[in-house]
N, C-alpha and C positions, 0 to 999 in steps of 0.2 A: 504494500500500500504506500503510495507516494502522495502525500497530502500537502497542499499549498494554501496558505491563508490569503484570501482575496477580499477587497473592499466590496461591500454591497453598494449597488447603484442608487438605492433609495432607502431611507429608513422607514421601516414598517412598524405600525403601532399594534398593540395588543388588541386582539379581537376575541369575541366570545364564540364558542363553538355553536354550530347549528345542530349537532348530533345530541340526542338525548342520552343521558348517562346515569346509570344506577349503580351505586357502590355495592360490592359483595359484602355480605354479612361476615362476622368474625368466624363462624363455623365453616363457611365456605373457604375463607382464606386459609384456615388451618389445614384444610384437606387438599389444597393445591399441591399436586405432585412435584417433586424435585428432579425426577429422573434417576436419582440414586446411582446404583452401580452401572447404569447404562452410559454414564459419562466416564467410566474407567478408561484410562488411556491405553491399556493393553487388551482388554476383553470387552469393553463396553459396546453394546450393540448400536448405540447412536454415534459415539465419537471416534472410537478406535479406527474404523475403516476410512475415516477422512484424514487421519494423521499420516499421510504420505504425500510426496511431491505430486502436484496436480496442475502442471503447466498446461494451458490450453492446447488441444490437439495431440496430447500424449496418452500413453496407456494408463498412466495414473489418473488422468482426468476422466477417462472412460470408466475406470473402476469406481470412482466416486460417483459418477452419474448413475451407474447401475445400483450402487448402494442407496441413493435417494429414491430411485424409481421402485426398487424392490421393497423398500420400507413402506412406502405408501400402498403399493399393490398388495402386500401381505398383511398389513396392519390397519390400513385406513382406506379400504377399497371405494368408499363413497367419494373420495377426492378425485377430481378430474385432473389428469396429467396433460400438460401441453408443452411442446418444445418450441423454442424460438431460435432458429439457426441463422448465423451470418458468417461472413468471412472478411478478413482484412489483412493487408500487408502491415508489417511492423518494422521499426528501425533495426531490429536485431536479425530479421529473417529475410530481408531484401524483397525479391519479387515473389516469394512464396506466399500463397494465400493461407492464412491460419484460420482454422474453424473455431468459432465461438458459439457455445450452445447454452442458452439460458433454459432453465426449467421452471415452469409455473405449475403449482399445485393449488387447486381451487375447489371451494365448497360454496355452492349457492343454494338458496331455498329451492326445494324440488319442483315447485310450481312456477318459479320465476322464468320470465322470457329473457333471451339474450338481449343485452343492452339496457335492462331495467334494474340491474343490481349494482349498488354502491358497495365497494369492497374495502375493508380494512386490509392493507397490503403490507405484509411483513417480509423484510428483505435482508439478505446477506450475500456476499460474493463467496464463491467456493474455489476459485483458482488460486494458485500460489505463484511466487515470483519465478521468472525464467532463470535468473542468476541471484545468488550463487547456487551451484548444483547441489541438489539434495535439500534445499530449503523446504521446511514443513509448513510454517505459517499456522500455528495452533490458535493464537489469538486472532490471526490475520488470514483467513477467518474460519478455520475449522470449527472452533468452539461455538461461534454464533450460528453456524449452519446446524449443528447438533441441537442447539437451543430451539431453533425454529421447528425442528422435527418433534421435539418434546412438547412444544406449545400445541402443535397440531394434534398430537396424541392426547394432550390434556383437555382439549375443548371438544373433541370429536363426538363423544357419546352425548354430551349435553346439547350440542347443536342438533343432533338427530332427535332427541327427546323434545326439544323445544319446537322443532318444525312439525313433528308428528302431532304434538298437542295442538298446534295452530291449525293443522289440517282437520283434526277431529272436531274442533270447535267451530270451524268455518271462518276463523279469524285470519285469513290470508288472502293475498291476491286481490285486494280491494281497489288497487290502482290509484290510491290517494297520494302515495309517495313512493320513492324508490325502495326496493327490497334491500336487505342488508346481508352481505356475504363476506367471505374472507378468502384471501389468496396469499400463498407463500411463493416468493420469487427467489430462486437461487441463481445468481448472476455469474457469468463467466467473463474473464478478461478485464477485471478491475485493475490489476497491477500493470504498471509501466514495464515495458520490455527493456528500455534503455534509460530514459529520464522522463519523469512525469511532465506531461504537457497536455494541451487540449486534444491533440491527436494521438498521443501515446499514453493512453489510460482509458479506463471505463469503456472498453470496446463493446461488451455485451449490453451495457446499460444504454449507451448511445444508440445502438441499433434497435433495441426494444422500444425506447421512448419515441424514436422517429416512426417506427412501424405502428405503434398504438395511436400516434397522433394522426396518421393518415388513414388507417383502417376505419371503415364506416359501418355502424350498426344499422339495422332496418329502420326505415323512415319514421315509424311510430314509436321508437324507443325513447326512454327517458333520457338516455345519453346518446350523443351523436358518435363519439369516438371512445375506444377503450380507455384512453388515458384520462378522460373525464370521469370515469367510473371509480377512480381511485379516491376514496374518501380521506385516507391518510396513508402516507408512505412512511413506514417506520423502518429505518435502516439501522441494523445492529452491526457494529464493526469494532475490532480491537478489544473484544471483551473476553475476560478469563484470567487476567492478571489480578493480583491481590490489591486491595484498597484503591479501586478506581474512583475517579471523580468526573462525572459527566455533567457539564453545564447545559443550561437551556440556551440554544443557539438562535432561535427565531421567535420574535414576539408574536407572530401570527399563529404559532402552534404552542405557545407557552401553556395554554390551558390543558393541552394533551400531556405535556411534560409534567405539569402540576398534578394531573390525575395519576400518572405513573409514580411520581414521587410520594403522593399520599398513600398509595398502596405499599410502597417500601416502608414508609414511616409506620403505618399500622402493623405491618408484618413484624417489624423490629420490636414494637411495643408489646406485641402478642408473643414474642419469643419464638417466632416461626423460622427466622433466618439463621443460618449457621455462622455467618461472619460477625465480626465484633459489633455489638449493638450501638456503639457511639460513632460509627463511621457510616455516613450516608453516601451511597453510590450516586444519588441524585440530589445534590445539596441546594439547588436553586429554587426550592419550592416557594419561597417568598420573594423572588426576584420581581422587580417592577419594570414597567415598560421603559422608563427613562434610563435604566441600568444596562440595557442591551447595547453592545458595541456594534461596530460596523464591519465585522469580519465573519467569515464562516470557513469551514474546512471542506476542500474539494473531495468529492467521493462519488459513489454511484448515484446519489440523489440528484446531482446537478442537472443532468439531461431532463429529468422530470420536473425539477424546480423551475427551470427557465420556461417550461411549458405550463406553469401555473398550478402545479400539484403541491398540496400542503405536505410539509416534511417534518418528521420528528427524527432527528439524527442522534442516535444513542452511541456516542463514541467519546472516550475519555480525553480530557485535556489536563495535564500533558499526556502524551502517548506513553504506554508502558515501556520500560527500559529495554525490553527484548525486541521491540519493534524493528523489523527488517534486519535482524541478526540471526545467526544460526541457533541462538538460544531460544528462538520462538518455536519451541517444540512442546510435546506433551508433558515432558518432565517439568517444564517451567509454568504450566498452568496451575492455578490455585482452584482445586475442584470445589471447595465450599463456595467460592465466588461464582463459579460456573453454575452450580446448582441454584444459588440464590438468584442469579439473573434469570434463570429458567422459571423460577417461581413468580418473580415480579412480572415478567413479560406475559406469562400465561394468565395471571390474574388481570392484567391490563386488557388482554384480548377478550377474556370472559366478560369483563364489565362492558367493553365496547359492544360486544355481540348480545348483551343482556341475557345471559344464560345462567345467571346466579341461582335461579329457582331450580335448575336442573343439574347442578353440580353436586357431587358427594359432599357431605357435611361431617365435621369432626368437632366435638365439644371440647372445651378446655380440659375437662377431666380425662377424656380419651387421649388428648394430646399429651397430657402429663404422664399417663400410663405408658404410652409409647416411648417417651423419653427415658423413663425409669427402666423399661425393658431393654432399650438399646444400651443404656449405661451398664447394666448387668452383663449383657453379652460382650461388651468391650472389655470388661474386667476379666 
């Protein structure tokens, strides 16, 4: 990941969300799954298969793509899989056309028509750097990809139950407003091949944003183009190192940042998270509009942002010390931090999709019994 700070062309002011939002109750928060051993770097079913070099167009990249597809096919068959393929020359490969393959996994209400669904869009890139040879990129961005898989698994059953209940009651497809769905985008080609620039970076993101801006939905649809159906673009990047600090970058989506930060704060007060209770991953919960600077970090969101998409960029500042070094491997991940990010982001998605009534619940007493049982096992 090569990121550059750029000045914003205009200062944007804090705006209120148009999306309705209901907080999860405490019992639902306690039951949000962490992913547990599935984040193990040697044998974890989510993370371990991604911890290999995965330069676009290589065998490693193909193996990781198959990991993603097989995970959804075998565990979450209701999710639709879509490929978006493109090619491009790079400064490192001359006239050779390098393939870039984005993967989109999507769940829409079963009655919804194409073009009528506003989707929470959860994003990470899965490619690793071309050089140095053997670079893994655990924080950048194997761990965020595994988190997105865990989020999908954590919300899937509740989405099904919610939509089945809506169908049974006849409370669906009224045509009064857009439907609400979710999609996970795993982007290829984020990394620069030689030196970060507008043309040597975010290859997959640039191609996908251009495609979705020009593709047209049926004439009677709520949205004209796929890019307009993105209700919020949540980009996870450089996550998995200990003690991260993620600021709120954009005043226009500070309300979404604040909602995620409130979830973290509530989880810490409830004793749900594994990391130290006095360190907030998302410290800008009380940030005011006048406190926003005029810079942002270049990343996969930029091709979407310049086309008017709302962005929540979840990336720490400063970057973790292992960034773009050979130490960015599984051994240098802090797994309690990885699991806590998965909990926080899953709860955020669940609140957005308003599935709190359909999530598993865990009382304070049940949670305490689990902690005591785990402590005995560890002894």
